[in-house]
C-alpha positions in Angstrom: -204.0 -135.3 30.4 -203.0 -133.9 26.9 -199.5 -133.9 25.5 -198.9 -130.3 26.6 -199.8 -131.1 30.2 -197.5 -134.2 30.0 -194.6 -132.1 28.7 -195.0 -129.6 31.6 -195.3 -132.3 34.2 -191.6 -133.3 34.3 -188.4 -131.4 33.5 -186.8 -134.3 31.7 -189.8 -134.9 29.5 -190.0 -131.1 28.7 -186.3 -131.1 27.8 -186.8 -134.0 25.5 -189.9 -132.7 23.7 -189.4 -128.9 23.9 -188.6 -128.5 20.2 -190.6 -131.4 18.8 -192.4 -130.1 15.6 -196.2 -129.7 16.0 -197.0 -132.2 13.2 -194.9 -134.8 15.1 -196.2 -133.7 18.5 -199.8 -134.5 17.6 -198.8 -138.1 16.7 -198.0 -139.2 20.2 -200.3 -141.8 21.8 -201.1 -142.4 25.4 -200.7 -146.0 26.6 -201.2 -147.3 30.1 -200.2 -150.6 31.7 -201.1 -152.5 34.9 -198.6 -153.6 37.5 -197.0 -156.9 36.3 -198.0 -156.4 32.7 -195.3 -156.9 30.0 -195.0 -153.7 27.9 -192.5 -155.2 25.4 -191.5 -158.8 25.1 -187.9 -159.9 24.7 -187.0 -160.9 21.1 -190.1 -159.3 19.6 -190.1 -156.3 17.2 -192.0 -153.2 18.2 -192.4 -150.1 16.0 -192.7 -147.6 18.8 -190.5 -145.3 20.9 -191.8 -144.9 24.5 -191.5 -142.3 27.2 -192.6 -143.1 30.8 -194.8 -140.4 32.3 -195.6 -142.2 35.5 -194.6 -145.4 37.3 -191.6 -147.8 37.3 -190.6 -150.4 34.8 -188.0 -153.2 34.9 -185.7 -153.7 31.9 -184.6 -157.3 32.2 -183.4 -160.2 30.1 -184.3 -163.9 30.6 -181.8 -166.7 29.7 -182.8 -170.0 28.1 -182.7 -171.6 31.6 -185.3 -169.2 32.9 -182.9 -167.1 35.0 -183.8 -163.4 34.9 -181.3 -160.5 35.0 -182.5 -157.0 35.6 -180.5 -154.5 33.7 -182.1 -151.4 35.1 -185.2 -149.9 36.6 -186.7 -147.0 34.7 -189.0 -144.3 36.0 -190.8 -141.1 34.9 -188.8 -139.2 32.3 -186.9 -142.3 31.1 -187.4 -143.7 27.5 -187.0 -147.0 25.9 -187.1 -148.5 22.4 -184.4 -146.4 21.0 -181.8 -149.2 20.6 -184.1 -151.3 18.4 -186.2 -148.8 16.5 -183.8 -147.7 13.7 -183.3 -151.1 12.1 -186.5 -152.7 13.5 -184.5 -155.1 15.6 -186.1 -157.5 18.2 -186.1 -156.1 21.7 -182.9 -157.3 23.5 -184.7 -157.1 26.8 -188.2 -157.5 28.3 -189.9 -154.3 29.6 -192.2 -155.1 32.6 -194.4 -152.7 34.6 -193.3 -152.8 38.3 -196.2 -150.5 39.1 -199.2 -149.2 37.3 -197.4 -147.3 34.5 -198.4 -144.6 32.1 -196.5 -144.0 28.9 -196.7 -142.0 25.7 -195.4 -143.6 22.5 -194.8 -142.6 18.9 -194.6 -144.8 15.8 -191.3 -145.5 14.2 -191.9 -143.4 11.0 -192.7 -140.3 13.0 -189.8 -141.0 15.4 -187.4 -141.0 12.5 -188.9 -137.8 11.1 -188.5 -136.2 14.5 -184.9 -137.2 15.1 -183.9 -136.0 11.6 -185.6 -132.6 12.0 -184.9 -131.8 15.7 -181.2 -131.2 16.4 -182.0 -130.6 20.1 -183.6 -134.1 20.4 -180.8 -135.7 18.5 -178.2 -134.3 20.9 -180.4 -135.2 23.9 -180.6 -138.9 22.7 -176.8 -139.0 22.1 -176.0 -137.5 25.5 -178.4 -139.7 27.5 -177.4 -142.9 25.6 -173.7 -142.1 26.3 -174.5 -141.6 29.9 -176.4 -145.0 30.0 -173.6 -146.9 28.3 -171.1 -145.3 30.7 -173.1 -146.5 33.7 -173.5 -150.0 32.2 -169.8 -150.3 31.5 -169.0 -149.2 35.1 -171.5 -151.6 36.5 -170.1 -154.5 34.4 -166.6 -153.8 35.7 -167.9 -153.6 39.3 -169.8 -156.9 39.0 -166.6 -158.6 38.1 -164.1 -156.8 40.4 -166.0 -156.1 43.6 -168.0 -157.9 46.3 -171.8 -158.1 46.4 -171.8 -156.0 49.6 -170.0 -153.2 47.8 -172.2 -153.4 44.8 -175.4 -153.2 46.9 -174.1 -150.3 48.9 -173.0 -148.5 45.8 -176.4 -149.1 44.1 -178.4 -147.8 47.0 -176.2 -144.7 47.3 -176.5 -144.1 43.5 -180.3 -144.4 43.6 -180.5 -141.9 46.5 -178.1 -139.5 44.8 -180.1 -139.6 41.5 -183.5 -139.3 43.2 -185.4 -136.4 41.6 -186.8 -135.2 44.9 -183.2 -134.8 46.3 -184.2 -135.6 49.9 -185.7 -139.1 49.8 -183.6 -141.9 51.4 -186.0 -144.5 50.3 -185.1 -146.7 47.3 -188.1 -148.4 45.6 -186.9 -151.9 45.1 -187.5 -155.3 46.8 -185.3 -158.3 47.5 -186.4 -160.2 44.4 -185.7 -157.2 42.1 -182.2 -156.8 43.7 -181.6 -160.5 43.1 -182.4 -159.9 39.4 -180.4 -156.7 39.3 -177.2 -158.4 40.4 -177.9 -161.8 38.9 -177.4 -163.6 42.3 -179.6 -165.7 44.5 -182.1 -164.3 46.9 -180.2 -165.9 49.8 -177.0 -163.9 48.9 -179.1 -160.7 48.8 -180.8 -161.4 52.1 -177.4 -162.0 53.7 -176.1 -158.6 52.7 -179.3 -156.8 53.6 -179.4 -158.5 57.0 -175.8 -157.4 57.7 -176.6 -153.8 56.7 -179.8 -153.9 58.8 -177.9 -155.2 61.9 -175.5 -152.4 61.5 -178.5 -150.0 61.6 -177.7 -148.6 58.1 -181.0 -149.6 56.4 -184.5 -150.8 57.1 -186.1 -153.2 54.7 -189.9 -153.4 53.7 -191.7 -155.4 51.1 -191.2 -152.9 48.3 -188.5 -150.6 49.4 -185.2 -150.1 51.3 -184.9 -147.1 53.6 -181.4 -145.8 54.3 -181.3 -144.8 58.0 -177.6 -143.8 58.2 -176.3 -142.5 54.8 -172.9 -141.6 56.1 -172.5 -145.0 57.7 -173.5 -146.6 54.4 -170.9 -144.6 52.5 -168.3 -145.8 55.0 -169.4 -149.4 54.5 -169.2 -148.9 50.7 -165.7 -147.5 51.1 -164.5 -150.4 53.3 -166.1 -153.1 51.2 -164.5 -151.8 48.1 -161.1 -152.6 49.6 -162.0 -156.1 50.7 
């Protein structure tokens, strides 16, 4: 698949690259990773900006005691490396392939040329970064103020609402990833998932959670917010 085919394969990728100058466009490299492979290590400097063209990756941070916290799960059309690339800072998080993952990447020098010459891309980066920081700030507040049950219900509903297909009620995440996502024990996650399952709101498999009663889950989210 060449760069033109990649651009046409996804609306968000097309929106990002639609005005990329040709001399920059031809500098993109294709780079694929196997499931479980670390794409970028925490605290290491990388001179690339990446766009995911297929697969899922985990953006996570590991503490000195080995405990891992998942900040977000990225998918096709998402990008990473933008926070560190300007000043060549070490990656604040680790980027791990949750599935076989395909990316395109561009070296720092070409990235800086691109963002300085393409107003559309500069505005795109600004808008999407603001959106990401808004969600992270909201999540940080909810992690402090609300119960784990509310946070899991809220997360599942958010993932369904933001699904590109618009109709899928399946969230591609497992119990271990949820444990990392909310920085709590697997036992705590299992307790909430079992409760939601017994209320016939979800079904749980090895690698995903299927929402079987979305209106019921919304009501559970509303009630748990007030607990």
